[in-house]
N, CA, C and O atoms as a Maestro MAE file, in Angstrom:
{
 s_m_m2io_version
 :::
 2.0.0
}

f_m_ct {
 s_m_title
 :::
 protein
 m_atom[292] {
  # First column is atom index #
  i_m_mmod_type
  r_m_x_coord
  r_m_y_coord
  r_m_z_coord
  i_m_residue_number
  s_m_chain_name
  s_m_pdb_residue_name
  s_m_pdb_atom_name
  i_m_atomic_number
  :::
  1 25 0.841 -1.513 0.210 1 A "MET " " N  " 7
  2 3 -0.017 -0.548 0.293 1 A "MET " " CA " 6
  3 2 0.858 0.785 0.214 1 A "MET " " C  " 6
  4 15 1.803 0.760 1.003 1 A "MET " " O  " 8
  5 25 0.730 2.271 -0.776 2 A "GLU " " N  " 7
  6 3 1.249 3.232 -1.122 2 A "GLU " " CA " 6
  7 2 1.099 4.435 0.085 2 A "GLU " " C  " 6
  8 15 0.288 4.180 0.975 2 A "GLU " " O  " 8
  9 25 1.730 5.547 0.152 3 A "PRO " " N  " 7
  10 3 1.887 6.007 1.642 3 A "PRO " " CA " 6
  11 2 0.653 7.113 1.106 3 A "PRO " " C  " 6
  12 15 0.788 7.523 -0.046 3 A "PRO " " O  " 8
  13 25 -0.838 7.730 2.096 4 A "SER " " N  " 7
  14 3 -1.631 8.403 1.097 4 A "SER " " CA " 6
  15 2 -0.725 10.298 0.378 4 A "SER " " C  " 6
  16 15 -1.338 11.092 -0.336 4 A "SER " " O  " 8
  17 25 1.020 10.538 0.962 5 A "ASN " " N  " 7
  18 3 1.101 11.706 0.506 5 A "ASN " " CA " 6
  19 2 1.949 11.142 -1.114 5 A "ASN " " C  " 6
  20 15 2.464 11.937 -1.901 5 A "ASN " " O  " 8
  21 25 1.909 9.535 -1.322 6 A "LEU " " N  " 7
  22 3 2.101 9.757 -2.987 6 A "LEU " " CA " 6
  23 2 0.990 9.420 -3.612 6 A "LEU " " C  " 6
  24 15 1.350 9.321 -4.785 6 A "LEU " " O  " 8
  25 25 -0.159 9.178 -3.557 7 A "LEU " " N  " 7
  26 3 -0.848 9.084 -4.001 7 A "LEU " " CA " 6
  27 2 -1.132 9.940 -4.889 7 A "LEU " " C  " 6
  28 15 -0.401 10.891 -4.613 7 A "LEU " " O  " 8
  29 25 -1.843 10.257 -5.949 8 A "PRO " " N  " 7
  30 3 -2.726 11.465 -6.703 8 A "PRO " " CA " 6
  31 2 -4.186 12.289 -5.824 8 A "PRO " " C  " 6
  32 15 -5.156 11.721 -5.322 8 A "PRO " " O  " 8
  33 25 -3.908 13.671 -5.879 9 A "ASP " " N  " 7
  34 3 -5.366 14.057 -5.282 9 A "ASP " " CA " 6
  35 2 -6.490 13.553 -5.057 9 A "ASP " " C  " 6
  36 15 -6.956 13.674 -3.924 9 A "ASP " " O  " 8
  37 25 -7.124 12.949 -5.937 10 A "ARG " " N  " 7
  38 3 -8.606 12.185 -6.346 10 A "ARG " " CA " 6
  39 2 -8.569 10.853 -5.474 10 A "ARG " " C  " 6
  40 15 -9.440 9.985 -5.402 10 A "ARG " " O  " 8
  41 25 -7.408 10.910 -4.866 11 A "GLU " " N  " 7
  42 3 -7.088 9.052 -4.422 11 A "GLU " " CA " 6
  43 2 -6.731 8.975 -2.315 11 A "GLU " " C  " 6
  44 15 -6.719 8.051 -1.501 11 A "GLU " " O  " 8
  45 25 -6.515 10.416 -2.226 12 A "LYS " " N  " 7
  46 3 -5.976 10.501 -1.223 12 A "LYS " " CA " 6
  47 2 -7.796 10.444 -0.492 12 A "LYS " " C  " 6
  48 15 -8.877 10.583 -1.065 12 A "LYS " " O  " 8
  49 25 -7.394 10.128 1.247 13 A "ALA " " N  " 7
  50 3 -8.615 10.092 1.786 13 A "ALA " " CA " 6
  51 2 -9.792 11.121 2.370 13 A "ALA " " C  " 6
  52 15 -9.542 11.808 3.361 13 A "ALA " " O  " 8
  53 25 -10.885 11.180 1.810 14 A "SER " " N  " 7
  54 3 -11.595 12.200 1.783 14 A "SER " " CA " 6
  55 2 -11.362 12.278 4.176 14 A "SER " " C  " 6
  56 15 -10.797 11.758 5.138 14 A "SER " " O  " 8
  57 25 -12.506 13.542 3.668 15 A "ASP " " N  " 7
  58 3 -12.633 14.332 4.727 15 A "ASP " " CA " 6
  59 2 -13.945 14.970 5.081 15 A "ASP " " C  " 6
  60 15 -14.396 15.688 5.974 15 A "ASP " " O  " 8
  61 25 -14.439 14.267 3.757 16 A "MET " " N  " 7
  62 3 -15.816 14.213 3.638 16 A "MET " " CA " 6
  63 2 -16.975 13.848 4.895 16 A "MET " " C  " 6
  64 15 -17.310 12.663 4.900 16 A "MET " " O  " 8
  65 25 -17.616 14.715 5.944 17 A "PRO " " N  " 7
  66 3 -18.752 14.281 6.529 17 A "PRO " " CA " 6
  67 2 -19.429 12.732 5.791 17 A "PRO " " C  " 6
  68 15 -19.145 12.183 4.726 17 A "PRO " " O  " 8
  69 25 -20.325 12.392 6.771 18 A "ASN " " N  " 7
  70 3 -21.535 11.261 6.485 18 A "ASN " " CA " 6
  71 2 -22.322 11.514 6.078 18 A "ASN " " C  " 6
  72 15 -23.312 11.203 6.740 18 A "ASN " " O  " 8
  73 25 -22.715 12.504 4.263 19 A "VAL " " N  " 7
  74 3 -23.953 12.725 4.345 19 A "VAL " " CA " 6
  75 2 -25.210 11.625 3.949 19 A "VAL " " C  " 6
  76 15 -26.385 11.836 3.650 19 A "VAL " " O  " 8
  77 25 -24.325 10.195 4.102 20 A "GLY " " N  " 7
  78 3 -24.859 9.279 3.181 20 A "GLY " " CA " 6
  79 2 -25.245 8.462 1.592 20 A "GLY " " C  " 6
  80 15 -25.747 9.035 0.626 20 A "GLY " " O  " 8
  81 25 -24.988 7.497 1.637 21 A "LYS " " N  " 7
  82 3 -24.550 7.105 0.192 21 A "LYS " " CA " 6
  83 2 -25.396 8.065 -0.484 21 A "LYS " " C  " 6
  84 15 -25.412 9.175 0.049 21 A "LYS " " O  " 8
  85 25 -26.067 7.927 -1.470 22 A "PRO " " N  " 7
  86 3 -26.658 8.169 -2.306 22 A "PRO " " CA " 6
  87 2 -25.821 9.628 -2.827 22 A "PRO " " C  " 6
  88 15 -25.089 9.662 -3.816 22 A "PRO " " O  " 8
  89 25 -26.174 11.041 -1.737 23 A "ALA " " N  " 7
  90 3 -25.062 12.277 -1.788 23 A "ALA " " CA " 6
  91 2 -23.437 11.691 -1.745 23 A "ALA " " C  " 6
  92 15 -22.715 12.243 -2.575 23 A "ALA " " O  " 8
  93 25 -23.009 11.022 -1.196 24 A "THR " " N  " 7
  94 3 -21.498 10.446 -1.156 24 A "THR " " CA " 6
  95 2 -21.377 10.498 -2.828 24 A "THR " " C  " 6
  96 15 -20.890 11.468 -3.408 24 A "THR " " O  " 8
  97 25 -21.899 9.294 -3.525 25 A "ARG " " N  " 7
  98 3 -22.050 8.912 -4.931 25 A "ARG " " CA " 6
  99 2 -21.726 10.100 -5.911 25 A "ARG " " C  " 6
  100 15 -20.631 10.223 -6.461 25 A "ARG " " O  " 8
  101 25 -22.586 10.799 -6.046 26 A "ALA " " N  " 7
  102 3 -23.042 11.925 -6.499 26 A "ALA " " CA " 6
  103 2 -21.925 13.086 -6.131 26 A "ALA " " C  " 6
  104 15 -21.772 14.045 -6.888 26 A "ALA " " O  " 8
  105 25 -21.142 12.935 -4.901 27 A "LEU " " N  " 7
  106 3 -20.146 13.859 -4.967 27 A "LEU " " CA " 6
  107 2 -19.119 13.850 -5.332 27 A "LEU " " C  " 6
  108 15 -18.448 14.788 -5.763 27 A "LEU " " O  " 8
  109 25 -18.739 12.279 -5.145 28 A "THR " " N  " 7
  110 3 -17.696 11.533 -5.829 28 A "THR " " CA " 6
  111 2 -17.821 11.688 -7.291 28 A "THR " " C  " 6
  112 15 -17.054 12.551 -7.717 28 A "THR " " O  " 8
  113 25 -18.457 11.192 -8.078 29 A "ALA " " N  " 7
  114 3 -18.791 10.901 -9.141 29 A "ALA " " CA " 6
  115 2 -18.791 12.559 -9.432 29 A "ALA " " C  " 6
  116 15 -18.181 12.350 -10.481 29 A "ALA " " O  " 8
  117 25 -18.905 13.689 -9.426 30 A "ALA " " N  " 7
  118 3 -18.560 14.862 -9.822 30 A "ALA " " CA " 6
  119 2 -17.642 15.414 -9.119 30 A "ALA " " C  " 6
  120 15 -17.502 16.637 -9.124 30 A "ALA " " O  " 8
  121 25 -16.570 14.286 -8.123 31 A "GLY " " N  " 7
  122 3 -14.963 14.653 -8.214 31 A "GLY " " CA " 6
  123 2 -14.927 15.533 -6.732 31 A "GLY " " C  " 6
  124 15 -13.894 16.008 -6.262 31 A "GLY " " O  " 8
  125 25 -16.285 15.639 -6.106 32 A "TYR " " N  " 7
  126 3 -15.970 16.053 -4.607 32 A "TYR " " CA " 6
  127 2 -15.105 15.197 -3.969 32 A "TYR " " C  " 6
  128 15 -15.413 14.008 -4.046 32 A "TYR " " O  " 8
  129 25 -14.283 15.423 -3.467 33 A "VAL " " N  " 7
  130 3 -14.284 14.258 -2.271 33 A "VAL " " CA " 6
  131 2 -13.218 14.739 -1.411 33 A "VAL " " C  " 6
  132 15 -12.715 13.777 -0.830 33 A "VAL " " O  " 8
  133 25 -12.547 16.088 -1.023 34 A "GLN " " N  " 7
  134 3 -12.622 16.888 -0.122 34 A "GLN " " CA " 6
  135 2 -13.572 18.273 0.706 34 A "GLN " " C  " 6
  136 15 -14.519 18.897 0.228 34 A "GLN " " O  " 8
  137 25 -13.094 18.401 1.711 35 A "LEU " " N  " 7
  138 3 -13.849 19.611 2.505 35 A "LEU " " CA " 6
  139 2 -14.016 20.664 2.054 35 A "LEU " " C  " 6
  140 15 -15.066 21.253 1.794 35 A "LEU " " O  " 8
  141 25 -12.940 20.969 1.932 36 A "GLU " " N  " 7
  142 3 -12.750 22.495 1.046 36 A "GLU " " CA " 6
  143 2 -12.954 22.500 -0.479 36 A "GLU " " C  " 6
  144 15 -13.096 23.488 -1.200 36 A "GLU " " O  " 8
  145 25 -12.946 21.749 -0.682 37 A "GLN " " N  " 7
  146 3 -13.669 22.179 -2.267 37 A "GLN " " CA " 6
  147 2 -14.816 22.876 -1.951 37 A "GLN " " C  " 6
  148 15 -14.652 24.089 -2.080 37 A "GLN " " O  " 8
  149 25 -15.683 22.622 -1.662 38 A "PHE " " N  " 7
  150 3 -17.196 22.981 -1.011 38 A "PHE " " CA " 6
  151 2 -17.122 24.596 -0.488 38 A "PHE " " C  " 6
  152 15 -18.212 25.153 -0.361 38 A "PHE " " O  " 8
  153 25 -16.191 25.192 -0.250 39 A "THR " " N  " 7
  154 3 -15.625 26.935 0.073 39 A "THR " " CA " 6
  155 2 -16.169 27.397 -1.505 39 A "THR " " C  " 6
  156 15 -16.764 28.450 -1.738 39 A "THR " " O  " 8
  157 25 -15.895 26.585 -2.291 40 A "LYS " " N  " 7
  158 3 -15.391 27.337 -3.940 40 A "LYS " " CA " 6
  159 2 -17.169 27.214 -4.490 40 A "LYS " " C  " 6
  160 15 -17.544 27.607 -5.594 40 A "LYS " " O  " 8
  161 25 -17.813 26.771 -3.748 41 A "LEU " " N  " 7
  162 3 -19.173 25.686 -4.835 41 A "LEU " " CA " 6
  163 2 -20.367 26.908 -3.200 41 A "LEU " " C  " 6
  164 15 -20.182 27.118 -2.001 41 A "LEU " " O  " 8
  165 25 -21.619 27.390 -4.391 42 A "THR " " N  " 7
  166 3 -22.891 27.346 -3.215 42 A "THR " " CA " 6
  167 2 -23.484 26.244 -3.031 42 A "THR " " C  " 6
  168 15 -23.458 25.141 -3.577 42 A "THR " " O  " 8
  169 25 -24.060 26.734 -2.123 43 A "GLU " " N  " 7
  170 3 -25.571 25.580 -1.535 43 A "GLU " " CA " 6
  171 2 -26.447 25.153 -3.015 43 A "GLU " " C  " 6
  172 15 -26.759 24.048 -3.462 43 A "GLU " " O  " 8
  173 25 -26.658 26.415 -3.487 44 A "ALA " " N  " 7
  174 3 -27.468 26.273 -4.798 44 A "ALA " " CA " 6
  175 2 -27.193 25.003 -5.943 44 A "ALA " " C  " 6
  176 15 -27.946 24.146 -6.404 44 A "ALA " " O  " 8
  177 25 -25.452 25.382 -6.206 45 A "GLU " " N  " 7
  178 3 -24.797 24.473 -7.220 45 A "GLU " " CA " 6
  179 2 -24.597 22.649 -6.741 45 A "GLU " " C  " 6
  180 15 -24.330 21.605 -7.335 45 A "GLU " " O  " 8
  181 25 -24.928 23.089 -5.251 46 A "VAL " " N  " 7
  182 3 -24.443 21.442 -4.929 46 A "VAL " " CA " 6
  183 2 -25.862 20.990 -4.870 46 A "VAL " " C  " 6
  184 15 -26.098 19.936 -5.459 46 A "VAL " " O  " 8
  185 25 -26.823 21.571 -4.288 47 A "LEU " " N  " 7
  186 3 -28.478 20.757 -4.291 47 A "LEU " " CA " 6
  187 2 -28.400 20.013 -5.565 47 A "LEU " " C  " 6
  188 15 -28.642 18.809 -5.644 47 A "LEU " " O  " 8
  189 25 -27.871 21.159 -7.091 48 A "LYS " " N  " 7
  190 3 -28.507 20.606 -8.335 48 A "LYS " " CA " 6
  191 2 -27.668 19.071 -8.241 48 A "LYS " " C  " 6
  192 15 -28.525 18.222 -8.489 48 A "LYS " " O  " 8
  193 25 -26.841 18.649 -8.080 49 A "LEU " " N  " 7
  194 3 -26.513 16.851 -8.394 49 A "LEU " " CA " 6
  195 2 -27.958 16.266 -7.250 49 A "LEU " " C  " 6
  196 15 -28.528 16.365 -6.164 49 A "LEU " " O  " 8
  197 25 -27.894 15.690 -8.458 50 A "HIS " " N  " 7
  198 3 -29.063 14.128 -8.544 50 A "HIS " " CA " 6
  199 2 -28.059 13.934 -6.956 50 A "HIS " " C  " 6
  200 15 -26.888 14.147 -6.644 50 A "HIS " " O  " 8
  201 25 -29.393 13.373 -6.200 51 A "GLY " " N  " 7
  202 3 -28.608 12.617 -4.679 51 A "GLY " " CA " 6
  203 2 -28.435 13.165 -3.726 51 A "GLY " " C  " 6
  204 15 -28.469 12.591 -2.638 51 A "GLY " " O  " 8
  205 25 -28.171 14.591 -3.886 52 A "VAL " " N  " 7
  206 3 -27.668 15.322 -2.810 52 A "VAL " " CA " 6
  207 2 -29.553 16.429 -2.684 52 A "VAL " " C  " 6
  208 15 -30.335 16.831 -3.544 52 A "VAL " " O  " 8
  209 25 -29.531 16.495 -1.414 53 A "GLY " " N  " 7
  210 3 -30.806 17.026 -0.387 53 A "GLY " " CA " 6
  211 2 -30.377 18.039 0.485 53 A "GLY " " C  " 6
  212 15 -29.215 18.433 0.592 53 A "GLY " " O  " 8
  213 25 -31.520 18.517 1.211 54 A "PRO " " N  " 7
  214 3 -31.508 19.435 2.332 54 A "PRO " " CA " 6
  215 2 -30.524 18.882 3.432 54 A "PRO " " C  " 6
  216 15 -29.909 19.548 4.265 54 A "PRO " " O  " 8
  217 25 -30.510 17.448 3.241 55 A "LYS " " N  " 7
  218 3 -30.369 17.081 4.548 55 A "LYS " " CA " 6
  219 2 -28.530 16.523 4.314 55 A "LYS " " C  " 6
  220 15 -28.155 15.608 5.048 55 A "LYS " " O  " 8
  221 25 -27.505 17.126 3.293 56 A "ALA " " N  " 7
  222 3 -26.476 16.425 2.995 56 A "ALA " " CA " 6
  223 2 -25.981 17.985 3.278 56 A "ALA " " C  " 6
  224 15 -25.086 18.267 4.075 56 A "ALA " " O  " 8
  225 25 -26.963 19.260 2.226 57 A "ILE " " N  " 7
  226 3 -26.411 20.354 2.432 57 A "ILE " " CA " 6
  227 2 -25.829 20.514 4.436 57 A "ILE " " C  " 6
  228 15 -24.764 20.782 4.991 57 A "ILE " " O  " 8
  229 25 -27.241 20.168 4.910 58 A "ARG " " N  " 7
  230 3 -26.438 20.940 6.464 58 A "ARG " " CA " 6
  231 2 -25.457 20.475 6.847 58 A "ARG " " C  " 6
  232 15 -24.521 21.161 7.258 58 A "ARG " " O  " 8
  233 25 -25.449 19.135 6.795 59 A "ILE " " N  " 7
  234 3 -24.600 18.637 7.374 59 A "ILE " " CA " 6
  235 2 -22.763 18.783 6.974 59 A "ILE " " C  " 6
  236 15 -21.838 18.589 7.763 59 A "ILE " " O  " 8
  237 25 -22.686 19.103 5.800 60 A "ILE " " N  " 7
  238 3 -21.423 19.590 4.761 60 A "ILE " " CA " 6
  239 2 -21.811 20.854 5.254 60 A "ILE " " C  " 6
  240 15 -20.668 21.151 5.600 60 A "ILE " " O  " 8
  241 25 -22.635 22.091 5.653 61 A "ARG " " N  " 7
  242 3 -22.802 23.184 6.046 61 A "ARG " " CA " 6
  243 2 -22.007 23.158 7.557 61 A "ARG " " C  " 6
  244 15 -21.299 24.112 7.880 61 A "ARG " " O  " 8
  245 25 -22.191 21.981 8.452 62 A "GLU " " N  " 7
  246 3 -22.092 22.081 9.789 62 A "GLU " " CA " 6
  247 2 -20.738 21.648 9.785 62 A "GLU " " C  " 6
  248 15 -19.879 22.160 10.504 62 A "GLU " " O  " 8
  249 25 -20.504 20.609 8.898 63 A "ALA " " N  " 7
  250 3 -18.421 20.481 9.101 63 A "ALA " " CA " 6
  251 2 -17.635 21.571 8.563 63 A "ALA " " C  " 6
  252 15 -16.463 21.865 8.796 63 A "ALA " " O  " 8
  253 25 -18.699 22.256 7.613 64 A "LEU " " N  " 7
  254 3 -17.610 23.350 7.331 64 A "LEU " " CA " 6
  255 2 -17.600 24.526 7.742 64 A "LEU " " C  " 6
  256 15 -16.869 25.467 7.435 64 A "LEU " " O  " 8
  257 25 -18.639 24.430 8.618 65 A "ALA " " N  " 7
  258 3 -18.327 25.824 10.112 65 A "ALA " " CA " 6
  259 2 -18.020 25.457 11.219 65 A "ALA " " C  " 6
  260 15 -17.982 26.364 12.051 65 A "ALA " " O  " 8
  261 25 -17.591 23.676 11.846 66 A "ALA " " N  " 7
  262 3 -16.922 23.473 12.644 66 A "ALA " " CA " 6
  263 2 -15.014 23.767 12.657 66 A "ALA " " C  " 6
  264 15 -14.206 23.706 13.583 66 A "ALA " " O  " 8
  265 25 -14.813 24.150 10.910 67 A "ASN " " N  " 7
  266 3 -13.741 24.265 10.067 67 A "ASN " " CA " 6
  267 2 -13.710 25.579 10.238 67 A "ASN " " C  " 6
  268 15 -12.547 25.936 10.052 67 A "ASN " " O  " 8
  269 25 -14.346 26.426 10.481 68 A "GLY " " N  " 7
  270 3 -14.659 28.396 9.756 68 A "GLY " " CA " 6
  271 2 -14.033 28.392 9.066 68 A "GLY " " C  " 6
  272 15 -12.941 28.935 8.896 68 A "GLY " " O  " 8
  273 25 -15.208 27.142 7.993 69 A "GLN " " N  " 7
  274 3 -15.443 27.470 6.604 69 A "GLN " " CA " 6
  275 2 -16.618 27.986 6.466 69 A "GLN " " C  " 6
  276 15 -17.143 28.482 7.463 69 A "GLN " " O  " 8
  277 25 -17.178 27.991 5.447 70 A "SER " " N  " 7
  278 3 -18.614 28.282 4.670 70 A "SER " " CA " 6
  279 2 -18.542 27.697 3.559 70 A "SER " " C  " 6
  280 15 -17.431 27.409 3.114 70 A "SER " " O  " 8
  281 25 -20.150 27.266 2.586 71 A "PHE " " N  " 7
  282 3 -20.079 27.798 1.009 71 A "PHE " " CA " 6
  283 2 -20.234 29.005 0.670 71 A "PHE " " C  " 6
  284 15 -20.729 29.910 1.342 71 A "PHE " " O  " 8
  285 25 -19.723 29.054 -0.603 72 A "ALA " " N  " 7
  286 3 -19.402 30.282 -1.242 72 A "ALA " " CA " 6
  287 2 -20.771 30.897 -1.121 72 A "ALA " " C  " 6
  288 15 -21.739 30.302 -0.646 72 A "ALA " " O  " 8
  289 25 -20.786 32.110 -1.576 73 A "GLU " " N  " 7
  290 3 -22.179 32.945 -1.352 73 A "GLU " " CA " 6
  291 2 -22.667 32.923 -2.373 73 A "GLU " " C  " 6
  292 15 -23.753 33.474 -2.550 73 A "GLU " " O  " 8
  :::
 }
 m_bond[291] {
  # First column is bond index #
  i_m_from
  i_m_to
  i_m_order
  :::
  1 1 2 1
  2 2 3 1
  3 3 4 2
  4 3 5 1
  5 5 6 1
  6 6 7 1
  7 7 8 2
  8 7 9 1
  9 9 10 1
  10 10 11 1
  11 11 12 2
  12 11 13 1
  13 13 14 1
  14 14 15 1
  15 15 16 2
  16 15 17 1
  17 17 18 1
  18 18 19 1
  19 19 20 2
  20 19 21 1
  21 21 22 1
  22 22 23 1
  23 23 24 2
  24 23 25 1
  25 25 26 1
  26 26 27 1
  27 27 28 2
  28 27 29 1
  29 29 30 1
  30 30 31 1
  31 31 32 2
  32 31 33 1
  33 33 34 1
  34 34 35 1
  35 35 36 2
  36 35 37 1
  37 37 38 1
  38 38 39 1
  39 39 40 2
  40 39 41 1
  41 41 42 1
  42 42 43 1
  43 43 44 2
  44 43 45 1
  45 45 46 1
  46 46 47 1
  47 47 48 2
  48 47 49 1
  49 49 50 1
  50 50 51 1
  51 51 52 2
  52 51 53 1
  53 53 54 1
  54 54 55 1
  55 55 56 2
  56 55 57 1
  57 57 58 1
  58 58 59 1
  59 59 60 2
  60 59 61 1
  61 61 62 1
  62 62 63 1
  63 63 64 2
  64 63 65 1
  65 65 66 1
  66 66 67 1
  67 67 68 2
  68 67 69 1
  69 69 70 1
  70 70 71 1
  71 71 72 2
  72 71 73 1
  73 73 74 1
  74 74 75 1
  75 75 76 2
  76 75 77 1
  77 77 78 1
  78 78 79 1
  79 79 80 2
  80 79 81 1
  81 81 82 1
  82 82 83 1
  83 83 84 2
  84 83 85 1
  85 85 86 1
  86 86 87 1
  87 87 88 2
  88 87 89 1
  89 89 90 1
  90 90 91 1
  91 91 92 2
  92 91 93 1
  93 93 94 1
  94 94 95 1
  95 95 96 2
  96 95 97 1
  97 97 98 1
  98 98 99 1
  99 99 100 2
  100 99 101 1
  101 101 102 1
  102 102 103 1
  103 103 104 2
  104 103 105 1
  105 105 106 1
  106 106 107 1
  107 107 108 2
  108 107 109 1
  109 109 110 1
  110 110 111 1
  111 111 112 2
  112 111 113 1
  113 113 114 1
  114 114 115 1
  115 115 116 2
  116 115 117 1
  117 117 118 1
  118 118 119 1
  119 119 120 2
  120 119 121 1
  121 121 122 1
  122 122 123 1
  123 123 124 2
  124 123 125 1
  125 125 126 1
  126 126 127 1
  127 127 128 2
  128 127 129 1
  129 129 130 1
  130 130 131 1
  131 131 132 2
  132 131 133 1
  133 133 134 1
  134 134 135 1
  135 135 136 2
  136 135 137 1
  137 137 138 1
  138 138 139 1
  139 139 140 2
  140 139 141 1
  141 141 142 1
  142 142 143 1
  143 143 144 2
  144 143 145 1
  145 145 146 1
  146 146 147 1
  147 147 148 2
  148 147 149 1
  149 149 150 1
  150 150 151 1
  151 151 152 2
  152 151 153 1
  153 153 154 1
  154 154 155 1
  155 155 156 2
  156 155 157 1
  157 157 158 1
  158 158 159 1
  159 159 160 2
  160 159 161 1
  161 161 162 1
  162 162 163 1
  163 163 164 2
  164 163 165 1
  165 165 166 1
  166 166 167 1
  167 167 168 2
  168 167 169 1
  169 169 170 1
  170 170 171 1
  171 171 172 2
  172 171 173 1
  173 173 174 1
  174 174 175 1
  175 175 176 2
  176 175 177 1
  177 177 178 1
  178 178 179 1
  179 179 180 2
  180 179 181 1
  181 181 182 1
  182 182 183 1
  183 183 184 2
  184 183 185 1
  185 185 186 1
  186 186 187 1
  187 187 188 2
  188 187 189 1
  189 189 190 1
  190 190 191 1
  191 191 192 2
  192 191 193 1
  193 193 194 1
  194 194 195 1
  195 195 196 2
  196 195 197 1
  197 197 198 1
  198 198 199 1
  199 199 200 2
  200 199 201 1
  201 201 202 1
  202 202 203 1
  203 203 204 2
  204 203 205 1
  205 205 206 1
  206 206 207 1
  207 207 208 2
  208 207 209 1
  209 209 210 1
  210 210 211 1
  211 211 212 2
  212 211 213 1
  213 213 214 1
  214 214 215 1
  215 215 216 2
  216 215 217 1
  217 217 218 1
  218 218 219 1
  219 219 220 2
  220 219 221 1
  221 221 222 1
  222 222 223 1
  223 223 224 2
  224 223 225 1
  225 225 226 1
  226 226 227 1
  227 227 228 2
  228 227 229 1
  229 229 230 1
  230 230 231 1
  231 231 232 2
  232 231 233 1
  233 233 234 1
  234 234 235 1
  235 235 236 2
  236 235 237 1
  237 237 238 1
  238 238 239 1
  239 239 240 2
  240 239 241 1
  241 241 242 1
  242 242 243 1
  243 243 244 2
  244 243 245 1
  245 245 246 1
  246 246 247 1
  247 247 248 2
  248 247 249 1
  249 249 250 1
  250 250 251 1
  251 251 252 2
  252 251 253 1
  253 253 254 1
  254 254 255 1
  255 255 256 2
  256 255 257 1
  257 257 258 1
  258 258 259 1
  259 259 260 2
  260 259 261 1
  261 261 262 1
  262 262 263 1
  263 263 264 2
  264 263 265 1
  265 265 266 1
  266 266 267 1
  267 267 268 2
  268 267 269 1
  269 269 270 1
  270 270 271 1
  271 271 272 2
  272 271 273 1
  273 273 274 1
  274 274 275 1
  275 275 276 2
  276 275 277 1
  277 277 278 1
  278 278 279 1
  279 279 280 2
  280 279 281 1
  281 281 282 1
  282 282 283 1
  283 283 284 2
  284 283 285 1
  285 285 286 1
  286 286 287 1
  287 287 288 2
  288 287 289 1
  289 289 290 1
  290 290 291 1
  291 291 292 2
  :::
 }
}
């Protein structure tokens, strides 16, 4: 097994909160695997992804806030 610092960014361990399987699949398929990526997106943009609903948005918003971050305006 390779150390995580040698893996490409898309293969590094995710710091995403547990948002449920449908939302996780939708976010991963769209390339969103790191919490920090959501600071460049609005909630509305993320909600457009099939499988992502208000509950997933709330969980991501809370995880961002815990890190002193937020969705883009």
